[in-house]
C-alpha positions in Angstrom: -239.3 89.1 56.5 -239.2 85.5 57.6 -235.4 85.3 58.3 -233.8 86.2 61.6 -232.3 89.7 61.7 -228.5 89.5 60.8 -225.6 91.6 61.3 -223.4 91.7 58.2 -220.0 93.2 57.6 -219.8 93.9 53.9 -216.2 94.5 52.7 -215.7 96.6 49.3 -212.1 97.8 50.0 -210.9 99.1 46.8 -213.9 100.8 45.6 -216.6 103.0 47.3 -220.0 101.9 47.0 -221.2 105.8 46.8 -218.2 106.8 44.4 -219.0 108.3 41.1 -220.2 105.9 38.4 -218.3 105.7 35.3 -214.9 106.4 36.9 -212.0 104.1 36.7 -212.7 101.8 39.2 -216.4 102.6 40.0 -218.8 100.2 37.9 -221.4 97.6 38.4 -219.7 96.1 41.5 -220.2 99.4 43.3 -224.0 99.6 42.2 -224.4 95.7 43.4 -222.9 96.6 46.8 -224.8 99.7 47.6 -228.4 98.1 46.2 -227.8 94.8 48.1 -226.8 96.6 51.3 -229.8 99.0 51.2 -232.4 96.0 50.3 -230.9 93.5 53.0 -231.7 96.7 55.3 -235.3 97.0 54.3 -235.6 93.1 54.9 -234.4 93.9 58.4 -231.1 93.0 58.8 -228.2 95.4 59.7 -225.5 96.1 57.2 -222.1 98.0 57.7 -220.2 98.4 54.3 -216.7 99.0 55.0 -214.3 100.7 52.4 -211.1 102.4 52.3 -210.8 106.1 52.9 -209.9 107.6 49.5 -210.6 111.4 50.3 -210.0 113.5 53.0 -213.3 115.5 52.8 -215.5 112.3 53.0 -217.8 111.6 55.9 -216.2 108.7 58.1 -219.7 107.0 58.8 -222.7 107.7 56.8 -226.2 106.2 56.4 -226.8 104.9 53.1 -230.2 103.3 53.6 -232.4 101.9 56.1 -230.3 99.6 58.8 -227.3 100.1 56.2 -224.3 102.6 56.9 -221.0 103.0 55.0 -217.8 103.1 56.8 -214.6 104.6 55.6 -211.2 103.2 57.2 -207.6 104.2 56.6 -205.2 102.2 54.9 -202.5 103.9 53.0 -203.1 107.8 51.9 -206.6 109.1 52.0 -206.5 109.2 48.1 -207.3 107.2 45.1 -205.0 104.3 44.3 -204.4 101.8 41.7 -206.1 98.4 43.0 -202.8 96.5 43.1 -201.3 99.3 45.2 -203.8 98.7 47.8 -202.6 95.3 48.4 -199.8 96.1 50.8 -202.3 98.1 53.0 -204.7 95.3 53.3 -203.3 94.0 56.9 -203.5 97.8 58.2 -207.2 97.9 56.7 -208.0 94.5 58.3 -206.5 95.8 61.9 -208.4 99.0 61.6 -211.3 97.2 60.8 -210.7 94.9 63.9 -210.3 97.9 66.0 -213.8 99.7 64.7 -215.6 96.5 65.7 -214.0 96.5 69.1 -214.3 99.9 69.9 -217.8 99.9 68.9 -218.8 96.4 70.7 -220.0 95.1 67.3 -220.6 91.3 66.5 -221.5 90.0 63.0 -223.0 86.7 61.9 -221.6 87.0 58.3 -218.8 88.8 56.5 -219.6 89.2 52.6 -216.4 90.3 50.9 -216.6 91.8 47.4 -213.7 91.5 44.8 -210.4 89.6 45.7 -208.8 92.4 47.8 -211.7 92.2 50.2 -211.6 88.6 49.8 -208.3 88.6 51.5 -209.4 91.0 54.4 -212.3 88.6 54.9 -210.4 85.5 55.2 -208.3 87.2 57.9 -211.0 88.9 59.8 -213.4 85.6 60.0 -210.8 83.9 61.7 -210.0 86.6 64.4 -214.1 86.9 64.6 -214.7 83.0 64.5 -217.5 84.2 61.8 -218.8 83.1 58.4 -217.3 84.4 55.2 -219.2 84.8 52.0 -217.4 86.0 48.8 -218.6 87.6 45.5 -215.5 88.0 43.2 -217.2 90.4 40.4 -214.6 89.6 37.9 -212.1 86.8 37.9 -208.1 87.4 37.0 -207.6 84.1 35.3 -210.6 84.8 32.9 -209.6 88.4 32.1 -206.3 86.9 31.0 -208.1 84.9 28.7 -209.2 88.0 26.7 -205.6 88.9 25.4 -205.7 92.4 25.6 -202.1 93.1 25.8 -202.1 92.9 29.6 -202.1 90.4 32.5 -203.5 90.2 35.9 -200.5 89.5 38.0 -200.1 86.0 39.8 -200.8 87.5 43.2 -204.3 88.2 42.0 -204.9 84.5 40.6 -203.3 82.8 43.6 -205.3 85.1 46.3 -208.6 84.3 44.5 -207.8 80.6 44.4 -207.1 80.7 48.2 -210.3 82.7 48.9 -212.6 80.6 46.7 -211.0 77.5 48.5 -211.3 78.6 52.1 -214.3 80.8 52.5 -217.5 79.4 53.5 -219.4 80.2 50.1 -218.7 81.6 46.8 -221.7 83.6 45.1 -221.4 83.6 41.5 -223.7 85.9 39.5 -224.1 83.5 36.3 -223.8 80.1 35.6 -220.7 81.2 33.3 -218.9 82.2 36.2 -219.6 79.2 38.2 -218.1 77.5 35.2 -215.1 79.9 35.4 -214.6 79.2 38.8 -214.6 75.5 38.6 -212.4 75.6 35.5 -209.6 77.8 36.6 -209.7 77.4 40.5 -210.9 73.9 40.8 -213.3 74.7 43.9 -215.9 72.2 45.1 -218.9 72.8 42.9 -221.2 72.5 46.1 -219.4 75.7 47.4 -220.8 77.8 44.6 -224.0 79.3 44.5 -225.5 81.4 41.8 -227.4 84.6 42.5 -227.8 87.1 39.9 -227.1 90.7 40.1 -230.2 93.0 40.2 -231.8 96.1 38.8 -233.5 99.0 40.5 -237.1 98.8 38.9 -237.9 102.2 40.4 -235.1 104.3 38.8 -234.9 102.0 35.6 -238.2 102.2 33.8 -239.6 103.4 30.3 -239.9 107.0 29.7 -241.5 108.4 26.6 -238.9 108.6 23.9 -239.7 112.1 22.9 -239.6 113.4 26.4 -236.0 111.4 26.9 -234.6 112.9 23.6 -235.6 116.4 24.5 -234.2 116.0 27.9 -230.9 115.2 26.3 -231.3 117.5 23.4 -231.1 114.6 20.7 -232.9 115.6 17.5 -233.9 113.3 14.9 -230.9 110.9 14.9 -231.1 107.0 15.4 -229.4 106.9 18.7 -227.1 103.7 19.6 -225.7 103.8 23.3 -222.7 102.5 25.1 -222.7 103.0 28.8 -219.7 101.7 30.8 -216.2 102.3 32.1 -213.6 103.3 29.7 -211.6 99.9 30.0 -210.4 97.7 27.2 -212.5 94.8 28.6 -215.5 96.6 27.5 -214.8 96.4 23.9 -215.5 100.0 23.0 -213.0 100.1 20.2 -214.8 97.5 18.4 -218.3 99.2 18.7 -216.5 102.5 17.2 -215.1 100.3 14.4 -218.7 98.9 13.8 -219.7 102.4 13.2 -217.8 102.6 10.1 -219.9 99.7 8.7 -223.4 101.6 9.5 -223.3 104.0 6.4 -226.6 105.6 7.0 -226.5 109.3 7.8 -228.1 110.4 11.0 -227.0 107.5 13.2 -225.5 109.0 16.6 -223.5 106.9 19.0 -223.8 108.4 22.5 -220.7 106.9 24.8 -221.8 107.5 28.5 -218.9 106.9 30.7 -215.2 108.0 31.7 -213.6 111.2 33.4 -210.4 113.0 33.5 -208.6 110.3 35.0 -208.9 108.2 32.0 -208.3 111.0 29.4 -205.4 109.3 27.5 -207.4 106.2 26.7 -210.3 108.8 25.6 -208.0 110.5 23.3 -207.0 107.1 21.8 -210.7 106.5 21.2 -211.2 109.8 19.6 -208.2 109.2 17.4 -209.6 105.9 16.2 -212.9 107.6 15.4 -210.9 110.1 13.2 -208.9 107.3 11.5 -212.3 105.9 10.4 -214.1 109.1 9.8 -217.0 108.5 12.0 -216.0 111.4 14.5 -219.1 113.2 13.5 -221.4 110.3 14.5 -219.7 109.7 18.0 -220.3 111.6 21.1 -218.3 111.0 24.2 -220.7 112.3 26.9 -218.5 111.6 29.9 -219.8 110.3 33.2 -223.3 110.8 34.0 -225.0 110.3 37.6 -227.1 107.2 37.6 -230.6 109.2 38.0 -229.6 110.5 34.3 -229.2 107.0 32.9 -232.8 106.1 32.2 -233.2 109.2 30.0 -230.0 107.9 27.7 -231.5 104.3 27.7 -235.3 105.4 27.0 -233.7 108.1 24.2 -231.7 105.0 22.5 -233.2 102.9 19.7 -230.2 100.2 20.9 -228.0 99.8 23.6 -224.8 97.9 22.8 -222.5 96.0 25.2 -219.5 94.7 23.4 -217.6 93.5 26.0 -214.7 90.7 26.1 -215.8 89.7 29.5 -218.4 90.5 32.1 -219.1 88.4 35.1 -222.8 89.3 34.8 -223.6 92.6 32.7 -225.7 95.1 34.4 -226.0 97.5 31.6 -228.2 95.2 29.3 -230.6 94.6 32.3 -231.1 98.6 33.1 -231.7 99.0 29.1 -234.1 96.5 29.1 -236.0 97.7 32.2 -236.2 100.9 30.4 -237.6 99.3 27.5 -234.8 99.6 25.0 -233.4 96.6 23.1 -229.9 95.2 23.5 -227.2 93.9 21.1 -224.6 92.2 23.2 -221.7 89.6 23.2 -222.2 86.4 24.8 -220.7 87.0 28.1 -221.7 86.9 31.8 -225.6 86.3 32.1 -226.4 87.8 28.9 -228.1 84.6 27.8 -230.4 84.6 30.7 -231.3 88.4 30.4 -231.7 88.9 26.6 -234.1 87.1 24.6 -232.3 86.7 21.5 -234.5 87.9 18.5 -237.1 89.2 20.8 -235.6 91.9 23.4 -232.5 92.2 21.5 -229.7 89.9 19.9 -226.6 88.3 21.5 -223.5 88.0 19.2 -221.0 85.2 19.6 -218.1 87.9 19.7 -217.5 91.5 19.2 -216.4 91.5 15.7 -217.4 94.9 14.1 -219.5 93.4 11.3 -221.6 91.2 13.7 -222.3 94.3 16.0 -223.1 96.4 12.7 -225.3 93.7 11.6 -227.4 93.1 14.6 -227.4 96.8 15.3 -228.9 97.5 11.7 -231.5 94.5 12.5 -232.9 96.6 15.3 -232.8 99.8 13.7 -234.5 98.4 10.8 -237.6 97.2 12.7 -240.6 99.6 12.7 -240.4 101.6 15.8 -243.3 101.3 18.5 -241.6 102.2 21.5 -244.3 102.2 23.9 -245.8 98.7 23.3 -242.4 97.2 23.0 -240.9 98.8 26.0 -243.8 97.1 28.2 -243.0 93.8 27.0 -239.2 94.2 27.2 -239.2 95.4 30.7 -241.7 92.7 31.8 -238.9 90.2 30.5 -236.6 91.0 33.4 -238.7 92.1 36.4 -237.6 89.0 38.1 -234.2 90.5 38.6 -235.6 93.1 40.8 -233.4 93.9 44.1 -235.9 92.5 46.5 -235.8 89.1 44.8 -231.9 89.4 44.7 -231.7 90.3 48.2 -234.1 87.6 49.4 -231.7 85.1 47.7 -228.7 86.3 49.1 -230.2 86.4 52.6 -231.1 82.7 52.1 -227.4 82.0 51.5 -226.2 83.7 54.7 -228.8 81.7 56.7 -227.8 78.3 54.7 -224.1 79.0 55.6 -224.8 79.7 59.3 -227.0 76.6 59.5 -224.8 74.2 57.7 -221.2 75.4 58.5 -219.2 74.7 61.4 -217.3 77.9 62.2 -213.5 77.2 62.5 
């Protein structure tokens, strides 16, 4: 490593980076924080990731990688809480963070907060510590509200994001589109925003022989369409289920990976939708899977579909392409930088079911030569390896330290 070792306080208040992926509030951001912390540790930095205690049985302090540890702090009850209900406990979280820092005689060069709740805490403690604050929002409330999904993010979130974006030392956007959204909705100085993409674990997500992957999953003969993600209206899963009614070929199977008991009502609504369109036999709700199992699903699939209304980046297409499987995705987040339209998949203007079905059919109709295709598909995204991403984030930290007067 070339940079001076830094001590970094990483804040991820509402979602534990070691949580179970696919649960309600555990998704791409959790992967991002965990992978980034571990990769920065490999570069020689020292990272403490702070999150809210949400389970009485969890370890208060645990090692998650070389030079990287996870610290749970109490704020409210030791149980899972809706994100907005955590807000009244943020001051308590900040005070417990301050006490932990003092009790352990810690000093930090940089605070890196993730999501607006953590951004609030980051702004509070950076004044106490006379330190530098970098933030990554991961999603923006003002943009989510433009999706018109029947609910609105509260004004409290919008105003907090605007204040944090204005006052922090640097905002890390994960895509050009996110930078545009920050400029449009929050009117912060352009020079205060830097674009550093999300990454993919190239050791975990890699091509697997399709027959081996299908045997591992017990898939027999069908052409497989794959959806991976939380059960959340923003993910547009109901649009993909509707698209299944346009795919009349028998022997096509959609595997839906994600969701657990906490979203059973939403899952039942999706099952009812399948029944109403008579596609229930073609759709399997697999449920939440451990991350180590996901490469088998990607490799077994003929196409992975991301029908989202909104993504700040879009990790699923990246993981799929790393496994050699083509993608159909809406034009959200960094998709246009990830997917080579017409080569490694297709980008659709929106998630209208007929558009999704048409591009899925285009991929399914192509001659299947998974082995040779997988190598070229994977090669197209190797620049997103976590080492490259962590190095770029490291450079942003050192740039902030060098160029900003602490106040």
